C-alpha positions in Angstrom: 46.2 29.3 -14.9 46.7 25.5 -14.9 50.4 25.9 -14.5 49.9 28.2 -11.5 47.5 25.8 -9.8 49.9 22.9 -10.4 52.7 25.0 -8.8 50.6 25.8 -5.8 49.8 22.1 -5.3 53.5 21.1 -5.7 54.5 23.8 -3.1 51.9 22.3 -0.7 53.2 18.8 -1.1 56.8 20.1 -0.8 55.6 21.6 2.5 56.3 25.2 1.3 52.7 26.1 1.8 50.1 25.0 4.4 46.8 23.6 3.1 45.1 26.8 4.1 47.6 28.9 2.2 47.3 26.7 -0.8 43.5 26.9 -0.8 43.6 30.7 -0.4 46.0 31.1 -3.3 43.9 28.9 -5.6 40.7 30.7 -4.6 42.3 34.1 -5.3 43.8 32.8 -8.6 40.3 31.7 -9.6 38.7 35.0 -8.3 36.2 33.1 -6.1 34.1 35.4 -4.1 30.8 35.2 -2.3 30.0 38.9 -2.7 26.4 39.7 -3.7 25.7 43.0 -5.4 23.2 45.1 -3.4 20.7 47.7 -4.6 18.3 49.0 -1.9 15.7 49.4 -4.6 15.8 45.8 -5.8 14.4 43.3 -3.3 16.1 40.4 -5.0 19.5 41.7 -3.9 18.7 41.7 -0.2 19.7 39.1 2.3 16.9 36.6 3.1 17.3 36.5 6.9 18.0 38.8 9.9 21.7 38.7 10.9 25.2 40.0 10.7 26.8 40.2 7.2 30.1 41.4 5.8 29.4 44.5 3.7 31.4 46.7 1.2 30.6 50.4 0.9 30.9 52.7 -2.0 34.1 54.1 -0.5 35.7 50.6 -0.4 35.5 50.1 3.3 34.5 46.6 4.5 32.9 45.9 7.8 30.2 43.9 9.6 26.6 45.3 9.4 23.3 44.0 10.7 20.5 43.3 8.3 17.2 43.8 10.2 14.9 42.0 7.8 14.0 45.1 5.8 17.2 47.1 5.6 20.7 47.6 6.9 21.0 49.0 10.5 23.3 51.8 9.2 24.7 53.0 5.9 21.7 51.8 3.8 22.5 53.9 0.8 26.2 53.4 0.7 26.4 49.6 0.8 27.2 48.1 -2.6 27.8 44.4 -1.8 27.2 42.0 1.1 28.5 38.6 1.9 27.4 35.8 4.3 30.4 34.4 6.1 30.2 30.7 6.9 32.0 29.5 10.0 34.7 26.8 9.4 33.4 23.2 9.6 35.1 21.0 12.2 
């Protein structure tokens, strides 16, 4: 993996990749993910605050869903993972 990361950095410095493309490639290479496994029967797997979250369902579909503080607005039993998406910092 070290060689692949070095090549991504070289490609960035050679202007073959933008900074965003380089970061994305490195994160994918390292398999970095913010997904949290969700089980409706385990309170420790639930989001802590009301809001919109990115969710993955059993059928593999990914979409936005609202957590109302005690459950998902829809699809409660089919959601397997959730993720909080941070806006970019300026």
